[in-house]
N, C-alpha and C positions, 0 to 999 in steps of 0.2 A: 628542822625540816627545811630542805632546800629544793628549789626547782630550777632546772636549766642553767645552773651556775657554771657548769663546765662548757656550755655553749657560748659563753660570752667572752672568750679569750681575745678575740679580735678587737672587741670594744675595750677590754681590760688593757690591752697593749697601748691603746691611745693614752689612757690616763697614767699608766706606769711611766711613760716617757715624758708626760707633761705635768709637772708639779703645779700646785696652785699658784696662779699669778696674782700679785697685788702690787699696787703702786707704792713706791718707797715712802711717799708722804702720807700714805693711808695705812701704814702698818698698824696692826692690831695692838692696842694697849691692853695690859693684863692687870685687872684688879687694882687700878690705881685710886679707887675711891672717889673719883671725880664724877660729875654729872654726865649722863650719857648724851652725846651730841646728836640730836635727832636728825637734822638734815645731812650731817656728815655721814651718819650711819646708813641712811637711805642711799646716798650717793655711792658709798663704798660697796653696798650690797649690789646695786645695779652694775657697777664697774666690775665687781668680782664675777658675777654671772656671765656678763657679755665678754669678759676677757678669758673665760674658760669654757667656751662653747663646745670645744672638742670633748672635754670631760662631761659636760652636760649631755651631749649626744650619747656618750658611752653609758652613762648612768640612767638616762631616761629612755633609751631605745626599747628595751624589753617592756618596761611598764607602760609606755605609750602604745607600743604595738599590741600588747595583750589587751589593754583597755579598748583599743579600736576593734579588735576581734570580738570582744564581749559586746560592744555597741552594735556591730553588724549582726551578731547572733541574736541580740535582743530585738532588732528590727525584724529579722526573719521569723522569730517565734511569735512576736506580737502580731504579725500579718497572718500567720498560719492558724494560730490558736485564738486570735482575737483577745489577747490578754488585756486585762484592765491595767491602767497606768500604775496603780499601786502594786499589783502583782509583779509587773515588770521591774519596778524599783526594788522590790524585795529580792528579786533574782539577780539584778545587776549590781546594786550598790555594794554588797559585801565584797564582791570581787574587785570592784573599782577602788574601794577603800584599801584592800590588800595591796594593790599595785601602787597606790599613793603612799602607803606606809613604807614599802620597800624603797621607793625613790627618796622620800623625806629623810629616812635614816641614813641612806647612802650619801645624800648631799650634805647633811649635818656632818658626817664623818669627813667628807672631802674638805669642807670649809675649815673644820676645827683641827684636823690632823695635817692639813697642808698638802698631803699626797697620800695615796693608798699605802697601807702597811703591807698588804699582799694583794693578790688577785682575787681571792675568794669572795670578798664582799662586793666586787664589781660584777654585776650581773643581776640575777634574780634570786635573792636569798631571803627566806623567811624563817627565822629561828627564834630563840629565846629573847634576844635583844629586840627584834621587831614586835614580838608578842607583848613585851612589857611596854614598848612605845605605844602600841595600839590601846592597851588597857588604860594608860595614863591619858592619852588623847581622848578616849571615850569618856573618861571621868571629867575632863575639862569641858567636853561638849555637852554633858548631861543637863546642866541648867538651861541651855538653849532648847533642848528637846522638851524639857518640862514646861518651858515658857509657852510652847506652841500647843500643848495638850488641850488647854481650855477652848481653843478654836474648834477642835473636833468634838468636844464634849458638850459645851454650853449651847451653841445654836440649835441642835436638835431638840434640846429640852425646852426651848423657848418658842417653838414653831407655832403653838396655839395661844401664845400670850399676846397681850395688847402691845402695840408698837412702843408705847412709853416704857413699859416693863422691859421690853427687849433693848431699848436704847440705854436704860439705866444699867441693866445687867452687862451689856457689852462694854459700856464705859468702865464699869468696875473690872471687867476682864482685861481691858486694855491697860488699866492702871497696874493690875497685878503682873501682867506680862512685862510692862516697863520696869517694874521693880526687880523682877527675876532676871531680866536681861542685864540691867545695870550690875546686879550682884554677880551674874555669870561672867561679865566682862572683867570685873574687878578680880575675881578669883582666878580666872584663866590667865590674866596677865601676871598676877603675883606668883602663881605656880608654874609659869611657862618654862622656867629654866630646867624643869624636870625632863623636858623632851630632849634638849641637847645633852644633858647629863646621861640619860639612858643611851643615847646614840653612841657615845664614846665610852660606855661601860664604866662611868664614874660612880663610885659607891656613895651616892647621895640620895636623900629622900625629899619628900615634899617640904619638910621643915627647913632644909637647907635652901631649897628653891625660894621659899617665902622670905628667908632672911636676906638672900642675895639680891632680891628685887626691891628691898625696902628703900624708899627714897627715889626710886627711878621708875615706879610703876606706870605713871602717866606718860613718861618719856618713851618707854617701851611700847605702850599702847599707841601713842602718837606716831612713832616711827613705823609701826606695823600698818596702821590705818592709812597714813599718808603715802607710804611706800606701795601699798596695794592699789592705789587709785588708777595709775596709768594702765597697767596690764589688766586690772580688774574690770575697768570700763571696756577695754578691747575684748576681753573674754565675754562679757555680757552682750556686746554688740554682735559678736559672731554667733552667739546662741540665738539671739533674736533674728539674725539674718537666716540662719538655718531653718528656724520655725516658719518665717515669713515666705521664704523661697522654696521650701521643701516640696510642696505640692506642684508648683509651677515647673520646677526642674525635673521632677520625676516624670512629668507628662511630656517632656521634651525629647530631643534626640539623644544619641549616644554621648555626644560631648557635654550636654547639659547634665545627663545622669552621672557622668564622671566627675563633673564639678560638684554635684550634690554629694558624691561619695568623699570628695576631697575636703569639703568644708568641715565636717565633723573631725577629721584628722587634724586639720589646721587649728580647730578650736581646742583639741586635746593638747597640742603642742604649746599653745598659748597658756592653757591651764597649768601645765607642768612648769613652764617658765615662771608663771605667777607663783607657783609653789616654791620654786628655787629662790625667787626674790625674798619671799616671806621667811623661808628657812635661813637664808643668808643674814637677814636683819636680826633674827633671833639668835643665830650663832655668834654674830659680831657683838651683840649686846651681852650675851652670856660670857664671852671671852673677856670683854672689857670690865664686867662687873663682878665676876665670880672669883677671879684669881686662879682659875684652872689653867694649867699648862699641859700641852701634849707630852706624852711620855717620850723620853730620850730614845732615839733610834741609833742603832749601830752603824 
């Protein structure tokens, strides 16, 4: 299933004439069996993204734009229908996940293939490849969803209990959540190579991903977490700024209301840049550790 792919040709042209830029001293190594260099991988990921901003703009334009339209539609519906925040999340998040998946797969392909094989995957494409990516990403995220369930189940059951009982129960819940989170992080890192594999149509499964991350799990985790900090902090600051200033700007003049409309768009751009950094880190780690090489082109 494809949406709007034929309307992205102008953006596709940008990437067709701009192959992936990398520094000569930061060339990707392929399956050399050495330990993944954490700081070097982070630096190369940031350099790769910011050296290829034209390609980023081409690949992110439709996902960012459509995410922004969904956000505006959500604001309008929430105001008119007085939607509960949970109802709004259930309406918005599936669409925003869809846009995120489209971009993540496209950026994986751009990093790993070096340049687009053709124009068809530049734009907004959701097909079998993206569906498989979604299912694997959902499976990797499942432990974290399960970890939060006790917070919604246990407190209502303890409302009439003594505070000491509540304290003991919630301490136990916290411990269980910690164990599930730790297990979830471990499994998501060890199976993480399935995502770039699916993105480039590599015939490999979870067993292959598990084998290829052996001995480098903590390094992949460290590179991902440390690499996420700069843009992650900026993303959260923008979110907090939108929440804090939202009411004040909405009550102001035209200029302030325009600023209020621009802030969420800026936050979306940072969020997709954040995704590009994380995807680049994972793609570089995958390329270095798996031994995979892009198919020969004519």
